[in-house]
N, CA, C and O of each residue as an XYZ file, in Angstrom:
932
protein
N     106.350    132.426    109.580
C     106.134    131.035    109.216
C     107.011    130.751    107.960
O     107.011    131.522    107.001
N     107.743    129.636    108.003
C     108.639    129.293    106.935
C     107.861    128.845    105.687
O     106.734    128.357    105.769
N     108.499    129.029    104.552
C     107.894    128.695    103.229
C     107.609    127.201    103.187
O     106.621    126.762    102.598
N     108.499    126.411    103.831
C     108.276    124.951    103.782
C     107.057    124.507    104.510
O     106.456    123.489    104.166
N     106.660    125.289    105.565
C     105.470    124.887    106.337
C     104.164    125.279    105.615
O     103.098    124.764    105.952
N     104.242    126.185    104.624
C     103.027    126.631    103.965
C     102.878    126.051    102.543
O     101.785    126.074    101.978
N     103.962    125.539    101.974
C     103.851    124.974    100.626
C     103.133    123.635    100.655
O     103.310    122.872    101.604
N     102.334    123.327     99.649
C     101.598    122.078     99.602
C     102.582    120.886     99.477
O     103.639    120.983     98.854
N     102.196    119.812    100.073
C     103.042    118.576     99.994
C     102.848    117.922     98.632
O     101.728    117.719     98.163
N     103.958    117.608     98.028
C     103.890    116.989     96.679
C     103.325    115.572     96.795
O     103.609    114.881     97.773
N     102.542    115.133     95.827
C     101.937    113.806     95.921
C     102.988    112.714     95.829
O     104.006    112.868     95.154
N     102.728    111.609     96.516
C     103.647    110.490     96.533
C     103.656    109.817     95.169
O     102.607    109.493     94.613
N     104.842    109.614     94.645
C     105.016    108.961     93.345
C     104.736    107.467     93.447
O     105.332    106.799     94.291
N     103.845    106.917     92.615
C     103.613    105.511     92.654
C     104.786    104.681     92.195
O     105.563    105.118     91.346
N     104.920    103.526     92.726
C     106.015    102.643     92.253
C     105.411    101.292     91.812
O     104.269    100.970     92.140
N     106.183    100.544     91.087
C     105.724     99.251     90.634
C     105.614     98.337     91.815
O     106.558     98.241     92.599
N     104.469     97.640     91.983
C     104.372     96.700     93.157
C     105.379     95.608     93.072
O     105.795     95.221     91.980
N     105.788     95.092     94.222
C     106.730     94.020     94.304
C     106.090     92.734     93.770
O     104.880     92.535     93.869
N     106.930     91.874     93.206
C     106.425     90.581     92.773
C     106.407     89.600     93.923
O     107.273     89.660     94.795
N     105.425     88.681     93.948
C     105.372     87.715     95.048
C     106.491     86.695     94.975
O     106.996     86.381     93.897
N     106.878     86.176     96.149
C     107.821     85.065     96.168
C     107.073     83.771     95.713
O     105.884     83.600     95.983
N     107.796     82.895     95.032
C     107.200     81.664     94.592
C     107.248     80.633     95.763
O     108.095     80.727     96.651
N     106.327     79.668     95.731
C     106.380     78.654     96.763
C     107.626     77.783     96.670
O     108.093     77.464     95.577
N     108.148     77.411     97.803
C     109.345     76.571     97.834
C     108.905     75.136     98.142
O     108.546     74.811     99.274
N     108.942     74.285     97.109
C     108.489     72.923     97.222
C     109.630     71.961     97.093
O     110.380     72.031     96.119
N     109.796     71.049     98.052
C     110.867     70.045     97.917
C     110.598     69.104     96.749
O     109.447     68.936     96.348
N     111.614     68.504     96.214
C     111.458     67.504     95.090
C     110.789     66.250     95.565
O     110.047     65.640     94.795
N     111.006     65.826     96.794
C     110.486     64.509     97.226
C     109.193     64.571     97.935
O     109.095     64.121     99.077
N     108.153     65.129     97.289
C     106.829     65.152     97.920
C     106.253     63.779     98.020
O     106.449     62.940     97.141
N     105.531     63.545     99.107
C     104.942     62.238     99.340
C     103.496     62.238     98.800
O     102.736     63.157     99.107
N     103.103     61.231     98.007
C     101.726     61.216     97.472
C     100.710     61.167     98.670
O     100.833     60.359     99.590
N      99.722     62.069     98.593
C      98.711     62.089     99.667
C      97.730     60.968     99.474
O      97.341     60.631     98.357
N      97.323     60.374    100.643
C      96.336     59.315    100.621
C      94.953     59.693    101.161
O      94.701     60.872    101.406
N      94.091     58.766    101.344
C      92.793     59.093    101.822
C      92.771     59.723    103.222
O      91.966     60.609    103.510
N      93.673     59.244    104.074
C      93.782     59.772    105.434
C      94.161     61.279    105.361
O      93.759     62.062    106.222
N      94.927     61.666    104.339
C      95.400     63.041    104.240
C      94.284     63.978    103.696
O      94.463     65.195    103.670
N      93.149     63.412    103.267
C      92.067     64.167    102.733
C      90.996     64.545    103.776
O      90.082     65.322    103.498
N      91.140     63.973    104.979
C      90.175     64.288    106.019
C      90.740     65.430    106.916
O      91.785     65.289    107.551
N      90.005     66.552    106.935
C      90.455     67.728    107.648
C      89.737     67.844    108.998
O      88.514     67.968    109.066
N      90.534     67.800    110.058
C      89.981     67.873    111.389
C      90.705     68.984    112.173
O      91.717     69.508    111.707
N      90.215     69.326    113.305
C      90.841     70.392    114.101
C      92.319     70.160    114.339
O      92.714     69.053    114.707
N      93.176     71.212    114.131
C      94.576     71.207    114.403
C      95.377     70.242    113.559
O      96.507     69.910    113.918
N      94.837     69.789    112.464
C      95.564     68.856    111.591
C      96.695     69.628    110.866
O      96.550     70.795    110.501
N      97.790     68.941    110.684
C      98.950     69.546    110.009
C      99.429     68.587    108.935
O      99.668     67.407    109.192
N      99.572     69.144    107.668
C      99.947     68.311    106.544
C     101.237     68.919    105.940
O     101.281     70.094    105.576
N     102.290     68.064    105.848
C     103.582     68.561    105.418
C     104.070     67.776    104.192
O     103.908     66.557    104.133
N     104.670     68.475    103.210
C     105.353     67.922    102.055
C     104.531     66.818    101.393
O     105.036     65.723    101.144
N     103.287     67.106    101.116
C     102.376     66.141    100.451
C     102.035     66.563     99.056
O     101.930     67.752     98.754
N     101.858     65.565     98.193
C     101.468     65.838     96.822
C     100.001     65.326     96.644
O      99.767     64.122     96.531
N      99.036     66.266     96.623
C      97.642     65.923     96.451
C      97.273     65.852     94.972
O      97.561     66.752     94.184
N      96.631     64.754     94.640
C      96.101     64.623     93.257
C      94.629     64.857     93.244
O      94.113     65.714     93.962
N      93.947     64.093     92.423
C      92.464     64.270     92.279
C      91.693     63.679     93.411
O      90.937     62.725     93.228
N      91.873     64.230     94.579
C      91.160     63.822     95.790
C      90.126     64.866     96.177
O      90.270     66.049     95.867
N      89.077     64.407     96.862
C      88.124     65.300     97.433
C      88.460     65.474     98.903
O      88.386     64.519     99.676
N      88.829     66.686     99.296
C      89.099     66.966    100.703
C      87.747     67.137    101.458
O      86.838     67.813    100.978
N      87.651     66.526    102.612
C      86.362     66.513    103.312
C      86.603     66.928    104.776
O      87.714     66.877    105.303
N      85.485     67.340    105.391
C      85.466     67.677    106.870
C      84.470     66.782    107.513
O      83.282     67.106    107.510
N      84.898     65.612    108.097
C      83.965     64.650    108.600
C      83.057     65.151    109.721
O      81.922     64.692    109.847
N      83.549     66.097    110.542
C      82.725     66.621    111.624
C      82.359     68.028    111.424
O      81.970     68.416    110.322
N      82.465     68.830    112.458
C      82.184     70.261    112.356
C      83.303     70.985    111.564
O      84.387     70.439    111.353
N      83.016     72.177    111.152
C      84.024     72.911    110.368
C      85.334     73.031    111.153
O      85.361     73.593    112.248
N      86.412     72.500    110.587
C      87.696     72.417    111.332
C      88.350     73.813    111.523
O      88.184     74.742    110.732
N      89.079     73.871    112.604
C      89.872     75.077    112.886
C      91.365     74.701    112.938
O      91.738     73.589    113.312
N      92.196     75.677    112.548
C      93.654     75.559    112.670
C      94.235     74.425    111.913
O      95.155     73.764    112.393
N      93.704     74.163    110.686
C      94.281     73.208    109.793
C      95.456     73.880    109.051
O      95.311     75.010    108.586
N      96.584     73.222    108.937
C      97.767     73.795    108.370
C      98.361     72.912    107.247
O      98.522     71.701    107.402
N      98.677     73.564    106.118
C      99.357     72.872    104.989
C     100.649     73.589    104.744
O     100.649     74.807    104.562
N     101.784     72.860    104.732
C     103.042     73.443    104.448
C     103.797     72.643    103.409
O     103.869     71.417    103.496
N     104.366     73.334    102.417
C     105.136     72.687    101.322
C     104.345     71.517    100.710
O     104.798     70.374    100.656
N     103.132     71.876    100.253
C     102.239     70.880     99.600
C     101.868     71.335     98.202
O     101.814     72.530     97.911
N     101.616     70.370     97.352
C     101.130     70.669     96.003
C      99.737     69.996     95.795
O      99.510     68.840     96.152
N      98.825     70.803     95.192
C      97.489     70.303     94.916
C      97.267     70.371     93.437
O      97.397     71.443     92.846
N      96.931     69.250     92.808
C      96.652     69.159     91.383
C      95.315     68.519     91.134
O      95.115     67.350     91.466
N      94.386     69.265     90.550
C      93.013     68.715     90.320
C      92.328     68.243     91.617
O      91.481     67.349     91.604
N      92.715     68.859     92.704
C      92.105     68.554     94.008
C      90.835     69.340     94.195
O      90.694     70.446     93.674
N      89.897     68.764     94.948
C      88.610     69.435     95.146
C      88.479     69.831     96.612
O      88.505     68.991     97.511
N      88.339     71.124     96.818
C      88.073     71.714     98.190
C      86.771     72.429     98.167
O      86.458     73.133     99.127
N      85.986     72.298     97.130
C      84.759     73.098     96.940
C      83.771     72.951     98.097
O      83.482     71.851     98.568
N      83.275     74.089     98.527
C      82.215     74.099     99.551
C      82.661     73.893    100.958
O      81.821     73.881    101.859
N      83.944     73.729    101.206
C      84.466     73.520    102.564
C      84.455     74.876    103.325
O      84.512     75.945    102.717
N      84.380     74.791    104.670
C      84.496     75.961    105.481
C      85.640     75.714    106.493
O      85.605     74.742    107.248
N      86.664     76.614    106.497
C      87.832     76.427    107.333
C      88.054     77.737    108.158
O      87.928     78.849    107.645
N      88.370     77.550    109.385
C      88.646     78.704    110.255
C      90.107     78.666    110.669
O      90.607     77.626    111.097
N      90.796     79.801    110.542
C      92.203     79.968    110.919
C      93.070     78.897    110.258
O      93.982     78.350    110.878
N      92.769     78.606    108.983
C      93.631     77.692    108.219
C      94.947     78.383    107.812
O      95.001     79.608    107.697
N      95.979     77.602    107.601
C      97.240     78.125    107.193
C      97.797     77.388    105.967
O      97.837     76.159    105.923
N      98.232     78.191    104.960
C      98.851     77.606    103.755
C     100.168     78.346    103.536
O     100.196     79.565    103.369
N     101.249     77.583    103.542
C     102.561     78.166    103.323
C     103.403     77.347    102.358
O     103.534     76.133    102.520
N     103.971     78.002    101.360
C     104.725     77.284    100.330
C     103.848     76.178     99.708
O     104.176     74.993     99.760
N     102.696     76.625     99.106
C     101.727     75.693     98.587
C     101.416     76.134     97.140
O     101.394     77.324     96.823
N     101.178     75.128     96.277
C     100.836     75.370     94.909
C      99.533     74.656     94.566
O      99.409     73.460     94.827
N      98.561     75.356     93.990
C      97.307     74.778     93.513
C      97.287     74.899     91.972
O      97.599     75.949     91.410
N      96.915     73.805     91.325
C      96.780     73.871     89.834
C      95.535     73.074     89.434
O      95.399     71.906     89.798
N      94.635     73.705     88.689
C      93.456     73.005     88.162
C      92.547     72.550     89.253
O      91.819     71.579     89.052
N      92.536     73.175     90.385
C      91.751     72.683     91.555
C      90.322     73.345     91.538
O      90.107     74.410     90.958
N      89.401     72.660     92.194
C      88.066     73.186     92.398
C      87.962     73.763     93.796
O      87.838     73.032     94.779
N      88.015     75.086     93.870
C      87.906     75.807     95.128
C      86.610     76.589     95.255
O      86.477     77.451     96.124
N      85.646     76.282     94.378
C      84.402     77.059     94.343
C      83.663     77.007     95.690
O      83.480     75.950     96.294
N      83.255     78.193     96.121
C      82.489     78.323     97.374
C      83.246     77.818     98.591
O      82.637     77.563     99.630
N      84.550     77.668     98.485
C      85.400     77.439     99.671
C      85.323     78.699    100.557
O      85.503     79.818    100.077
N      85.058     78.498    101.831
C      84.898     79.653    102.762
C      86.055     79.591    103.769
O      86.175     78.617    104.513
N      86.909     80.631    103.796
C      88.046     80.696    104.654
C      87.914     81.914    105.552
O      87.778     83.033    105.058
N      87.952     81.720    106.819
C      87.774     82.786    107.826
C      89.089     82.916    108.594
O      89.627     81.933    109.103
N      89.604     84.177    108.667
C      90.763     84.452    109.496
C      91.914     83.465    109.180
O      92.551     82.927    110.086
N      92.157     83.247    107.892
C      93.138     82.278    107.463
C      94.352     82.977    106.875
O      94.325     84.185    106.643
N      95.432     82.210    106.631
C      96.677     82.841    106.177
C      97.246     82.062    104.951
O      97.243     80.833    104.892
N      97.724     82.863    104.003
C      98.356     82.267    102.786
C      99.696     82.985    102.579
O      99.752     84.209    102.459
N     100.769     82.192    102.541
C     102.132     82.711    102.329
C     102.806     81.931    101.199
O     102.689     80.706    101.149
N     103.502     82.610    100.302
C     104.244     81.969     99.230
C     103.373     80.901     98.545
O     103.713     79.718     98.523
N     102.256     81.351     97.996
C     101.292     80.444     97.411
C     101.016     80.789     95.984
O     100.872     81.968     95.662
N     100.929     79.769     95.068
C     100.558     79.986     93.695
C      99.257     79.267     93.395
O      99.126     78.082     93.701
N      98.292     79.957     92.801
C      97.007     79.405     92.492
C      96.805     79.605     90.984
O      96.640     80.730     90.513
N      96.822     78.481     90.228
C      96.854     78.545     88.771
C      95.688     77.747     88.172
O      95.453     76.591     88.525
N      94.963     78.406     87.250
C      93.845     77.818     86.514
C      92.915     77.015     87.425
O      92.577     75.862     87.158
N      92.522     77.674     88.501
C      91.590     77.017     89.436
C      90.221     77.667     89.349
O      90.085     78.846     89.022
N      89.204     76.856     89.654
C      87.858     77.340     89.763
C      87.631     77.909     91.100
O      87.699     77.175     92.087
N      87.354     79.222     91.211
C      87.212     79.916     92.500
C      85.921     80.724     92.580
O      85.859     81.701     93.327
N      84.903     80.345     91.839
C      83.654     81.048     91.917
C      83.111     81.032     93.348
O      82.923     79.968     93.939
N      82.871     82.190     93.881
C      82.303     82.300     95.268
C      83.242     81.986     96.393
O      82.825     81.929     97.550
N      84.543     81.775     96.075
C      85.527     81.540     97.157
C      85.655     82.781     98.060
O      85.754     83.906     97.571
N      85.650     82.561     99.367
C      85.690     83.673    100.306
C      86.955     83.627    101.136
O      87.317     82.574    101.661
N      87.650     84.793    101.264
C      88.811     84.953    102.087
C      88.580     85.950    103.185
O      89.408     86.829    103.424
N      87.465     85.818    103.850
C      87.013     86.853    104.802
C      88.056     87.004    105.991
O      88.411     86.038    106.667
N      88.503     88.260    106.183
C      89.410     88.622    107.292
C      90.697     87.783    107.241
O      91.308     87.505    108.273
N      91.087     87.397    106.057
C      92.282     86.531    105.943
C      93.463     87.391    105.498
O      93.279     88.520    105.044
N      94.692     86.845    105.630
C      95.912     87.518    105.251
C      96.551     86.750    104.124
O      96.727     85.535    104.212
N      96.918     87.489    103.009
C      97.584     86.861    101.889
C      98.907     87.615    101.602
O      98.896     88.817    101.336
N      99.968     86.938    101.658
C     101.257     87.591    101.370
C     102.040     86.695    100.411
O     102.148     85.484    100.607
N     102.589     87.335     99.359
C     103.336     86.601     98.317
C     102.496     85.512     97.711
O     102.854     84.335     97.765
N     101.372     85.901     97.129
C     100.411     85.019     96.488
C     100.162     85.439     95.028
O      99.979     86.620     94.735
N     100.158     84.440     94.112
C      99.866     84.660     92.745
C      98.622     83.879     92.350
O      98.528     82.674     92.581
N      97.671     84.583     91.752
C      96.479     83.965     91.172
C      96.620     84.149     89.630
O      96.726     85.275     89.144
N      96.618     83.076     88.913
C      96.790     83.169     87.426
C      95.783     82.270     86.752
O      95.630     81.096     87.089
N      95.075     82.883     85.750
C      94.148     82.118     84.921
C      93.024     81.472     85.701
O      92.577     80.384     85.338
N      92.539     82.124     86.790
C      91.507     81.564     87.641
C      90.170     82.198     87.318
O      90.090     83.381     86.985
N      89.112     81.387     87.420
C      87.759     81.890     87.376
C      87.339     82.187     88.797
O      86.983     81.278     89.547
N      87.378     83.431     89.167
C      87.130     83.883     90.563
C      86.010     84.876     90.642
O      86.064     85.799     91.454
N      84.975     84.716     89.811
C      83.834     85.599     89.890
C      83.116     85.387     91.217
O      83.101     84.275     91.745
N      82.527     86.438     91.752
C      81.827     86.394     93.017
C      82.675     86.063     94.203
O      82.155     85.809     95.290
N      83.988     86.061     94.016
C      84.863     85.769     95.168
C      84.871     86.943     96.124
O      84.502     88.061     95.766
N      85.293     86.672     97.334
C      85.249     87.724     98.346
C      86.539     87.878     99.138
O      87.117     86.890     99.591
N      86.979     89.091     99.301
C      88.186     89.417    100.083
C      87.837     90.489    101.144
O      88.664     91.351    101.439
N      86.653     90.440    101.698
C      86.194     91.474    102.596
C      87.071     91.473    103.886
O      87.287     90.429    104.501
N      87.548     92.634    104.255
C      88.348     92.815    105.442
C      89.668     91.997    105.417
O      90.272     91.760    106.463
N      90.095     91.580    104.233
C      91.337     90.805    104.108
C      92.520     91.776    103.945
O      92.342     92.938    103.579
N      93.664     91.294    104.211
C      94.937     92.014    104.027
C      95.736     91.340    102.923
O      96.093     90.168    103.052
N      96.026     92.059    101.836
C      96.770     91.490    100.692
C      98.067     92.227    100.536
O      98.061     93.451    100.407
N      99.160     91.543    100.541
C     100.494     92.132    100.397
C     101.292     91.326     99.396
O     101.359     90.103     99.518
N     101.902     91.965     98.410
C     102.648     91.288     97.370
C     101.827     90.189     96.715
O     102.190     89.013     96.735
N     100.698     90.614     96.128
C      99.760     89.671     95.517
C      99.582     90.104     94.045
O      99.487     91.293     93.743
N      99.538     89.099     93.135
C      99.262     89.328     91.749
C      98.046     88.560     91.321
O      97.953     87.362     91.588
N      97.079     89.225     90.646
C      95.974     88.589     89.914
C      96.288     88.741     88.454
O      96.383     89.858     87.946
N      96.444     87.664     87.794
C      96.827     87.727     86.329
C      95.871     86.850     85.513
O      95.723     85.651     85.747
N      95.228     87.514     84.542
C      94.323     86.869     83.594
C      93.255     86.099     84.340
O      92.966     84.945     84.024
N      92.664     86.757     85.346
C      91.585     86.172     86.141
C      90.248     86.820     85.907
O      90.175     88.017     85.627
N      89.182     86.041     86.018
C      87.836     86.581     85.966
C      87.395     86.888     87.370
O      87.054     85.991     88.142
N      87.405     88.157     87.697
C      87.054     88.667     89.023
C      85.746     89.465     89.008
O      85.547     90.390     89.796
N      84.859     89.071     88.077
C      83.582     89.744     87.954
C      82.853     89.673     89.262
O      82.733     88.598     89.849
N      82.356     90.807     89.739
C      81.597     90.961     90.991
C      82.366     90.475     92.209
O      81.764     90.116     93.220
N      83.675     90.462     92.122
C      84.504     90.178     93.303
C      84.305     91.332     94.335
O      83.975     92.467     93.992
N      84.526     90.962     95.596
C      84.232     91.932     96.679
C      85.566     92.163     97.468
O      86.111     91.256     98.098
N      86.037     93.401     97.394
C      87.266     93.799     98.177
C      86.890     94.846     99.176
O      87.718     95.683     99.535
N      85.633     94.826     99.649
C      85.185     95.847    100.601
C      85.987     95.800    101.900
O      86.163     94.744    102.507
N      86.466     96.974    102.305
C      87.260     97.116    103.551
C      88.557     96.318    103.525
O      89.153     96.103    104.581
N      89.006     95.879    102.383
C      90.239     95.141    102.276
C      91.419     96.144    102.302
O      91.261     97.310    101.942
N      92.570     95.674    102.726
C      93.828     96.455    102.677
C      94.722     95.866    101.648
O      95.120     94.710    101.789
N      95.059     96.568    100.643
C      95.888     96.109     99.489
C      97.181     96.841     99.496
O      97.163     98.071     99.458
N      98.314     96.179     99.542
C      99.611     96.765     99.455
C     100.483     95.930     98.468
O     100.633     94.718     98.617
N     101.037     96.621     97.477
C     101.880     95.919     96.472
C     101.045     94.828     95.782
O     101.406     93.651     95.786
N      99.940     95.247     95.199
C      99.057     94.305     94.516
C      98.890     94.694     93.065
O      98.689     95.866     92.748
N      98.974     93.707     92.180
C      98.844     93.933     90.733
C      97.615     93.201     90.243
O      97.341     92.072     90.650
N      96.854     93.878     89.337
C      95.790     93.239     88.563
C      96.161     93.381     87.108
O      96.196     94.488     86.569
N      96.447     92.221     86.451
C      96.917     92.243     85.075
C      95.977     91.440     84.200
O      95.767     90.244     84.404
N      95.412     92.140     83.207
C      94.510     91.484     82.230
C      93.396     90.730     82.885
O      93.082     89.601     82.508
N      92.787     91.368     83.886
C      91.658     90.750     84.614
C      90.348     91.449     84.291
O      90.308     92.636     83.967
N      89.283     90.673     84.390
C      87.897     91.177     84.277
C      87.435     91.500     85.695
O      87.275     90.585     86.502
N      87.217     92.761     86.017
C      86.776     93.259     87.316
C      85.444     93.943     87.180
O      85.146     94.891     87.906
N      84.620     93.458     86.231
C      83.294     94.111     85.971
C      82.470     94.013     87.213
O      82.280     92.936     87.777
N      81.972     95.175     87.642
C      81.065     95.256     88.849
C      81.729     94.770     90.108
O      81.035     94.397     91.053
N      83.057     94.757     90.164
C      83.722     94.438     91.420
C      83.529     95.610     92.417
O      83.222     96.740     92.036
N      83.728     95.274     93.730
C      83.400     96.242     94.759
C      84.679     96.545     95.573
O      85.336     95.641     96.090
N      85.005     97.841     95.666
C      86.173     98.269     96.424
C      85.803     99.275     97.476
O      86.662    100.046     97.902
N      84.551     99.307     97.922
C      84.096    100.246     98.875
C      84.921    100.215    100.180
O      85.102     99.153    100.775
N      85.408    101.367    100.608
C      86.174    101.531    101.852
C      87.453    100.681    101.871
O      87.972    100.355    102.939
N      87.955    100.325    100.679
C      89.229     99.651    100.689
C      90.362    100.600    100.910
O      90.211    101.805    100.710
N      91.503    100.086    101.322
C      92.730    100.883    101.508
C      93.785    100.334    100.556
O      94.139     99.158    100.645
N      94.293    101.161     99.649
C      95.238    100.683     98.703
C      96.524    101.501     98.713
O      96.496    102.709     98.949
N      97.647    100.843     98.458
C      98.934    101.520     98.321
C      99.804    100.686     97.363
O      99.941     99.474     97.525
N     100.358    101.332     96.412
C     101.179    100.649     95.376
C     100.368     99.491     94.793
O     100.791     98.335     94.789
N      99.166     99.864     94.296
C      98.297     98.924     93.608
C      98.202     99.393     92.157
O      98.059    100.582     91.872
N      98.284     98.435     91.267
C      98.331     98.795     89.821
C      97.338     97.900     89.018
O      97.245     96.691     89.235
N      96.609     98.551     88.089
C      95.719     97.852     87.159
C      96.275     98.009     85.774
O      96.505     99.134     85.331
N      96.501     96.917     85.072
C      97.005     96.972     83.687
C      96.146     95.999     82.824
O      96.062     94.800     83.088
N      95.509     96.598     81.766
C      94.784     95.793     80.825
C      93.533     95.146     81.382
O      93.131     94.071     80.936
N      92.898     95.816     82.382
C      91.735     95.240     83.052
C      90.458     95.863     82.610
O      90.474     97.015     82.177
N      89.371     95.193     82.689
C      88.035     95.732     82.435
C      87.420     96.110     83.816
O      87.074     95.243     84.619
N      87.304     97.395     84.045
C      86.797     97.923     85.298
C      85.374     98.479     85.153
O      84.950     99.298     85.968
N      84.641     98.048     84.138
C      83.309     98.519     83.909
C      82.390     98.261     85.085
O      82.373     97.150     85.615
N      81.626     99.255     85.506
C      80.680     99.073     86.557
C      81.242     98.892     87.929
O      80.534     98.473     88.844
N      82.512     99.201     88.092
C      83.179     98.946     89.405
C      82.532     99.835     90.472
O      82.208    100.997     90.225
N      82.359     99.270     91.635
C      81.722     99.998     92.734
C      82.746    100.380     93.789
O      83.772     99.717     93.941
N      82.462    101.447     94.513
C      83.346    101.919     95.573
C      84.647    102.488     95.052
O      85.721    102.184     95.571
N      84.548    103.330     94.005
C      85.759    103.862     93.377
C      86.549    104.693     94.381
O      87.758    104.847     94.212
N      85.909    105.240     95.427
C      86.626    105.999     96.443
C      87.722    105.132     97.119
O      88.723    105.647     97.617
N      87.497    103.827     97.116
C      88.486    102.899     97.721
C      89.718    102.738     96.896
O      90.674    102.120     97.365
N      89.763    103.276     95.646
C      90.941    103.187     94.789
C      91.847    104.316     94.919
O      92.795    104.413     94.140
N      91.634    105.226     95.882
C      92.463    106.365     96.070
C      93.922    105.936     96.314
O      94.205    105.266     97.308
N      94.830    106.308     95.434
C      96.222    105.924     95.500
C      96.635    104.844     94.555
O      97.820    104.524     94.461
N      95.665    104.254     93.827
C      95.969    103.222     92.840
C      96.512    103.817     91.520
O      96.338    105.007     91.258
N      97.144    103.012     90.728
C      97.591    103.434     89.394
C      96.887    102.573     88.370
O      96.838    101.351     88.505
N      96.327    103.225     87.320
C      95.639    102.473     86.253
C      96.207    102.859     84.946
O      96.665    103.986     84.754
N      96.182    101.882     83.994
C      96.661    102.138     82.645
C      95.626    102.886     81.871
O      94.494    102.995     82.343
N      95.941    103.419     80.689
C      95.037    104.270     79.875
C      93.728    103.514     79.550
O      92.648    104.083     79.715
N      93.798    102.267     79.099
C      92.563    101.553     78.769
C      91.741    101.240     79.979
O      90.512    101.224     79.914
N      92.412    100.984     81.105
C      91.669    100.773     82.377
C      90.912    102.047     82.810
O      89.779    102.001     83.291
N      91.607    103.192     82.609
C      90.933    104.451     83.003
C      89.707    104.735     82.198
O      88.743    105.306     82.709
N      89.722    104.338     80.910
C      88.527    104.581     80.059
C      87.355    103.756     80.543
O      86.229    104.253     80.553
N      87.583    102.467     80.962
C      86.514    101.615     81.396
C      86.022    102.052     82.818
O      84.915    101.722     83.246
N      86.898    102.801     83.511
C      86.544    103.258     84.883
C      85.785    104.580     84.891
O      85.134    104.920     85.879
N      85.869    105.318     83.800
C      85.276    106.679     83.755
C      83.821    106.718     84.132
O      83.452    107.584     84.926
N      82.952    105.849     83.627
C      81.536    105.909     84.048
C      81.344    105.742     85.562
O      80.494    106.403     86.159
N      82.123    104.871     86.167
C      82.000    104.709     87.612
C      82.391    105.937     88.378
O      81.727    106.296     89.350
N      83.480    106.610     87.958
C      83.879    107.897     88.568
C      82.768    108.961     88.372
O      82.443    109.718     89.287
N      82.214    108.986     87.174
C      81.150    109.943     86.902
C      79.973    109.741     87.771
O      79.420    110.713     88.287
N      79.547    108.493     87.968
C      78.465    108.162     88.813
C      78.683    108.568     90.262
O      77.797    109.111     90.923
N      79.911    108.283     90.740
C      80.271    108.584     92.120
C      80.234    110.130     92.367
O      79.931    110.591     93.467
N      80.540    110.868     91.342
C      80.621    112.320     91.448
C      79.249    112.995     91.055
O      79.107    114.215     91.147
N      78.285    112.193     90.632
C      77.003    112.757     90.222
C      77.087    113.435     88.898
O      76.299    114.343     88.633
N      78.006    113.043     88.048
C      78.218    113.665     86.707
C      77.518    112.813     85.679
O      77.632    111.587     85.700
N      76.809    113.434     84.797
C      76.152    112.754     83.661
C      77.022    112.860     82.433
O      77.396    113.961     82.030
N      77.353    111.730     81.830
C      78.093    111.741     80.594
C      77.107    111.731     79.413
O      76.377    110.758     79.220
N      77.091    112.795     78.643
C      76.137    112.975     77.553
C      76.635    112.229     76.326
O      77.757    112.429     75.859
N      75.739    111.337     75.806
C      76.130    110.654     74.598
C      76.030    111.642     73.376
O      76.321    111.256     72.244
């Protein structure tokens, strides 16, 4: 038997996750009106500039609603339920997305800045090239979601749920992830920098992630609990 077949495989070296692409928005966005705030099945909204409007679903929860090259500023989507929604080249700023429930939806080239996202759910959704910055996203959910090229920066992700999520090229920068859940998550090229990971659950789901020194210190009690180790004061 050759030496190469018996020698242990060297661990894969982590690399810095890729940065997301920014949304591509045309200069001549059309101001959205009341008709553009009603979401119905198969509706498609293109190159619109949404201001302080309340988006509504007049009938049953709509399916296959699509937004492309749209900007949302101080817009309210709180409490809506959307199935198979699509967002591409979209920017949200100062919006209320609290308790927005998205099932099997898709986000591409999207920026979400200083938005209220308490309880927002991205169940079984796909997110690629998405930036969340300065958002209050406590109790948010990404269960069974696929995240690729995603950045969470300066976000409150307390008790966020990433159970069974697949994370590739994802950064968490200066985020509060207190009591967040990563049980059975799959991670690759995921990095935590300057985050509070106190009380984090499902630490086995972080296999393959990279953490900074301060992050590791806040994570130590969770690792000890998972291993049945008592830290003596």
